[in-house]
Every structure is written in C-alpha cells, then in structure tokens.
N, C-alpha and C positions, 0 to 999 in steps of 0.2 A: 504494500500500500504506500502510496505517495501522498504527502500533504502539501497543498498549495494554499495561498492566502488570497482572498478577494482584494483587488487593488483599491476598492472604494472603502470598505468597512473593516478590512483586515481579518475577516472571519476565516478560520481554518476549514478547508474542504478536503476530504479524503477521497482518493480514487485508485483503482487498480491499474497501474501503468502497463502491466504485462498483457492486458487485453487489447492494446492498441499497437499498430504497426509503427516502426520508426519513421520519422519525417511527417507523420500525420498531424493535421491541425485539429484541435478539439475546442468545442465551445462549452463553457460552463456558465451556470446561472447560480449566483449566490443565494442560498436559502434565507439569509437574513435581510439583505437589501434589494434582492432581485436584479442586481447588476450582472450583465452578461459580459464575458471576456473570453479571449482566445489564449490557447497555449499550444505551442508546436512541440511535439515529441522529438527529442534529439535523434538524429539519424547517425549511421555509422560514419558518414562523411563529416559530421560535426566533431568527431573524436580524433581527427587527424593530428591535432596539436599535441595530444597526449603521447604520441610516439616519441617525442623528445624526452631525454632523461629527466626524471623528476628528482630533485635534490632535497626538497623540503615540502612540508605540508603545513598550511595554516588552518587550524581548526577554528571556525567562527562559532562562538558560543551562542546558543539560542537565547533570545530575549523577547521583549514585547514587540520588537520591530522586525525580527527575522528568525528563520529556522536555523538549526545547526547545519553548517556547510563545511566543506573542505575545499581549500584553494591550493592547487598544485603549483609549486615554485620551480621554474626552469632556469637554466643558465641565462644570464643577461638581466635586463630590467623587467621586473614584475610590477606593473602599475596597478594599484589597488584602489577601488572606489565603488560607489553605488552604481549598480547596473542601470543603465539608461540606453534605450534603443539609439543606435547611431554613434555611441561612444567608442573611442579608440582604445580604451583600457583593455588589458589582456588578462586581468584577474578581477572580474566583477563580483561584488557581493549582492545577492538578491535580498534587498531590504527596502523598507519604506521610511527608514530613518532619515529625516531631513538634515540632521547634523553630520551626516557622512557625505562629503563632497563626491562628485563624479570622478574626480582625480584627487584622492586624498593623501596617499603615501606611496613610496616606491621602495621595494626590496630588491637590491641588486645581488645576484648570485654570481660569484667568481670562483674559479677553481684555482687552487694553489698548485705548486709543482708536483705534488704527490697526487693530484687529482681530487683532493678533498674540497668540498664547497665552503665558501665563506659568505655569510649573509650580512649585508649592510643595509640598514634602514635609514630613510630620510623622509621628512615631510614634503609634500608635493610642491608648494605649500597649500595648506587647507585653511578653511575659515575657523575651525574649532580646534585645530592642532592635532598632533600625533603624540601619544604617550607611550613610553617604554618602561614597564614595571613602575607605573604611577609617576614617572618623571617626564615632564613635557620636553619635547625636542625643540631646539631653536631652529629658525629658518635655514641656517647653514650647517646644522649638525648632521654628521654622518656617523652612525654608531654601529658597531658590530653586534649582532644578536646571536644568541645560542639557543639550543634546544630547551624548551620550557619557558622561554621568555614570554611575557604577556604584553601584547600591543593593544592599545585602546584607541579607537577612532570613533568619534561621536559617542553614541551609546553602545557601540559594538566592542566586543572583546575577542581577541584572536590569540591563539597559543601556537608557537612554532614547534614543530616536530621534525626531526631529520627523517628522510626516507631511507631506511636501511634495507629495503627489499631489493632483490636481484632480478628485476623484471627485464 
C-alpha cells in the first residue's frame, strides 16, 4: 500500500500501487474535500538515474508536512529542495512545507583517492536557513557531514546514512 496526500487539504489517501501499470496516470478524489488530482506511476524509464552509484542516503523524517522518504546521494552536486513541477533540482522532497525552498541546500559528494565518499553540505542559500545538528550554517559555510548527522531545513529533518550495499 502506498500513501499519498491531497494537495489541497493534506488528507492521507491509501492505494495499492501494485494494481497499476508503470507510467500510468491515475486520478484521485479526496474523500475529505472532494479535490481531484492526478498522479503518474513511475515507469522503468524514470529509474535510469539510479544506475549511478549511490554513496549516501538521506532519510527524510515524516512530519505534518511530508511522509518518510529516502533521497539517494550520487557523486557530484545533490541539490535538495521542495518538489515543484519544472524545477531543476535533482533531489526533490515531496512536501507541502512552505518553509522549504525549491532550492534549499546542496550536498556535494566527492571521492577521495581511496574511492571513499566525502559529503559536504552548504546552504543554497535559502530563506529559512540550513541547520546541521541544530547549528545554523552561514551563507558561505561548507561543512563536512558524516553518517548520523541531522540536517534540518524548514520543518523537515533529514538523517545521513552511508550506502554500504554492493549493488
């Protein structure tokens, strides 16, 4: 079962995503406010970016504005922000939180000589700031982050995990 939220009233709606073909567009009607909205099921073509090695995973903690999510971190710049249609960010957070900018922060992943990843966090800059372990980053700050570090943007909390799988 997959849980989605109404874009108007934020009511949670459950549906069985296994009953629908990849790439298919679905129309939902919210039982609370009767708002109709569309959702397109991801297709195999949508997954092509995941073929690049994943060095870290940001776990977005569920709160009043968003569901729990995982954001995969690849080598290079991982631009994190609120998901908006037409945005150029490569690590969107599905949220209705207005305090998360569409381009909020950036995590750069660089490999050292041994091939081990180094994670560097910076504010994009954003309107409400980026916090690392409850300390706000300055506009020019570039900080190295490690597994278990807590990043706060808007009302959202993210936790960095290393990807130790041998995919």
